[in-house]
KOLNU-712591 format. One record per residue (C-alpha): residue number from 1; residue in three letters; x negated, y, z. Coordinates in nm, 4 decimals. Layout:
+-----+--------+----------+----------+----------+
: num : residu :        x :        y :        z :
+-----+--------+----------+----------+----------+
: NUM :    ALA :        X :        Y :        Z :
...
+-----+--------+----------+----------+----------+
//
This chain:
+-----+--------+----------+----------+----------+
: num : residu :        x :        y :        z :
+-----+--------+----------+----------+----------+
:   1 :    MET :  -1.6374 :   0.6427 :   0.9441 :
:   2 :    ILE :  -1.3782 :   0.7488 :   0.6904 :
:   3 :    GLU :  -1.2139 :   1.0848 :   0.7524 :
:   4 :    ALA :  -0.8335 :   1.0868 :   0.7911 :
:   5 :    ASN :  -0.7735 :   1.2716 :   0.4625 :
:   6 :    GLU :  -0.9966 :   1.0289 :   0.2747 :
:   7 :    ALA :  -0.8099 :   0.7330 :   0.4248 :
:   8 :    LYS :  -0.4752 :   0.8854 :   0.3238 :
:   9 :    GLN :  -0.6042 :   0.9368 :  -0.0303 :
:  10 :    LEU :  -0.7207 :   0.5748 :  -0.0474 :
:  11 :    LEU :  -0.3787 :   0.4542 :   0.0669 :
:  12 :    GLN :  -0.2099 :   0.6664 :  -0.1986 :
:  13 :    LEU :  -0.4496 :   0.5357 :  -0.4643 :
:  14 :    ALA :  -0.3530 :   0.1849 :  -0.3531 :
:  15 :    GLY :   0.0096 :   0.2657 :  -0.4313 :
:  16 :    LEU :   0.1616 :   0.3931 :  -0.1066 :
:  17 :    THR :   0.3845 :   0.6972 :  -0.1377 :
:  18 :    THR :   0.3360 :   1.0133 :   0.0657 :
:  19 :    ALA :   0.6387 :   0.9089 :   0.2735 :
:  20 :    ASP :   0.4809 :   0.5651 :   0.3394 :
:  21 :    VAL :   0.1568 :   0.7287 :   0.4551 :
:  22 :    LYS :   0.3480 :   0.9685 :   0.6836 :
:  23 :    GLN :   0.5423 :   0.6758 :   0.8324 :
:  24 :    LEU :   0.2192 :   0.4843 :   0.8935 :
:  25 :    ASP :   0.0662 :   0.7916 :   1.0558 :
:  26 :    SER :   0.3607 :   0.8449 :   1.2899 :
:  27 :    THR :   0.4477 :   0.4833 :   1.3772 :
:  28 :    GLY :   0.1205 :   0.2975 :   1.3276 :
:  29 :    ARG :   0.3080 :   0.0366 :   1.1215 :
:  30 :    LEU :   0.3278 :  -0.0321 :   0.7512 :
:  31 :    VAL :   0.6552 :  -0.0953 :   0.5759 :
:  32 :    SER :   0.7141 :  -0.4646 :   0.5136 :
:  33 :    GLN :   0.7386 :  -0.4177 :   0.1382 :
:  34 :    ILE :   0.5567 :  -0.1851 :  -0.0967 :
:  35 :    SER :   0.6119 :  -0.1148 :  -0.4621 :
:  36 :    ILE :   0.3190 :  -0.1754 :  -0.6913 :
:  37 :    LYS :   0.3121 :   0.0521 :  -0.9907 :
:  38 :    SER :   0.1414 :  -0.0321 :  -1.3167 :
:  39 :    PRO :  -0.0020 :   0.2091 :  -1.5717 :
:  40 :    ILE :   0.1242 :  -0.0160 :  -1.8524 :
:  41 :    SER :   0.4463 :  -0.2011 :  -1.9255 :
:  42 :    GLY :   0.4733 :  -0.5757 :  -1.9629 :
:  43 :    ARG :   0.5463 :  -0.8942 :  -1.7725 :
:  44 :    VAL :   0.3747 :  -1.0484 :  -1.4733 :
:  45 :    ILE :   0.2381 :  -1.3861 :  -1.5786 :
:  46 :    GLU :   0.0389 :  -1.4682 :  -1.2663 :
:  47 :    ARG :   0.0621 :  -1.3555 :  -0.9052 :
:  48 :    MET :  -0.2645 :  -1.3662 :  -0.7140 :
:  49 :    ALA :  -0.1352 :  -1.2396 :  -0.3773 :
:  50 :    ALA :  -0.0539 :  -1.4690 :  -0.0871 :
:  51 :    HIS :   0.1431 :  -1.4136 :   0.2303 :
:  52 :    TRP :  -0.0481 :  -1.5238 :   0.5395 :
:  53 :    PHE :   0.0892 :  -1.5592 :   0.8892 :
:  54 :    SER :  -0.1266 :  -1.5365 :   1.1971 :
:  55 :    ARG :  -0.0288 :  -1.6804 :   1.5329 :
+-----+--------+----------+----------+----------+
//
């Protein structure tokens, strides 16, 4: 099982801010949108993510 601090670090490595992690910790919910930061500049030429809905 992952320790809480390790999980928080993984979330921050994935791009969540400290404020996002604190909100998740207190509410149990993620924000509906997150910013994805890139280490380089340029243009997005392909988007591989999909939005799935479950019923």
